N, C-alpha and C positions, 0 to 999 in steps of 0.2 A: 357698483355692480360690474363694470368693465374691469376694474382692478382685480376683483375676485376671480373673474373668469380668466384673466391673464395669469394670475398666480396659480390657478388650478392647472392651466395648460402647461405652464413652466414646470410645475412639480411632476406632472405626468410624463413630460418629455425627458426629464433628467433621470428618471428611474430606469434601471436596466431591465430588459425583458429576457435576458440570457438566463437560461436555467443551468444550474451547476448540479452535476450528477456525481455519484460515487458508485463504481461497480468493479467487480473482480474480473479482470481480463484473462487471468490465468490462475488456476487453482488445482493443486494435485497433492495427494497424500502418499507417503512412501513408508514401507516397512523398514525394519532395521537392516535387512539384507539389501535394500535398495539405496543405501546412503550415497554411494558413488553416482548413481543415476540422478539423485536429488541435487548433488553439487553441480553436475553437468547442466541440469536444467536451470539452476540459479544463474550460472554464468552465460548460458545461452540466452535467457530472457533479458539479462542486463544488456547484452549486445543488441538484441532485437529492439529494445526501447531506447537505445542510444545512451545508456547510463555508463558511468565509469565502472570498470570491473574491480571494485574495492574488495579485498579479501573479507570473507565472512567474519573473521576474528576482529575486524576493525569496525563492523557495523555497530550501531547503537544497540545495547543489550539490556533486556529486562529478564529478571529471573524470579519465578514464583515457586515457592516451596510449600508443600503441605506434608502431612504425615507420611503419605505413601507415594506422592507424585512430585516430580520436578518438571517445571515448564521453563524452557530457555528460549526466549524469543529475540531474534535479531532483526533490526529494521534499518533500511536505508531509503532515502527519498531522492528522486530526481525531479527538480523543478523545470517545467517547460516554459511557463510564463507566470505572471503574478497570481493567476487563479487556476492554473493547470499543473498537475504533478502526477508522478507515478510513485507508489510506495511498494517496496519489495520487502516482504515479511517471511522470514524463515523461522519456523518454530520446531523445537525438539521436545517431545513428550517422553519423559522417562518414568515408566511404571515399574513396580517391583519385579515383574517377570518379562517385560518387553519394552521396546523403544520404538517410537514412530516419529515421522517427520511430516511437516506440512509446509508447502511453499505457495505463497499468494502474491500476485501482482495486482495492485489496486489502482485504478484510474480515478482521479478526481478532477473535474473540469467541465468545460462546456459540453452540452449535449451534442 
């Protein structure tokens, strides 16, 4: 019985009580006429969160194409520690008659 209680106490003490959360700390949508503002916001946010200012063209790129829409998504991640990071996601939406952009900074880590 004592062994069972000791094993139970040991198991409970080794589990982490830290909650990991994911939340958007910055999110903005831009029209095609605001593309310069979008790029400025990207590099400003990289600076705010201490990430390297890697050119957008060198970010990891995903491209999704349908009959009428092209979505080009660029992602870069800045690791803070083993369980904490910031993801910077810049997305371009190309529709037949318009283009828009979205920029998101996503935090994943301890609460």
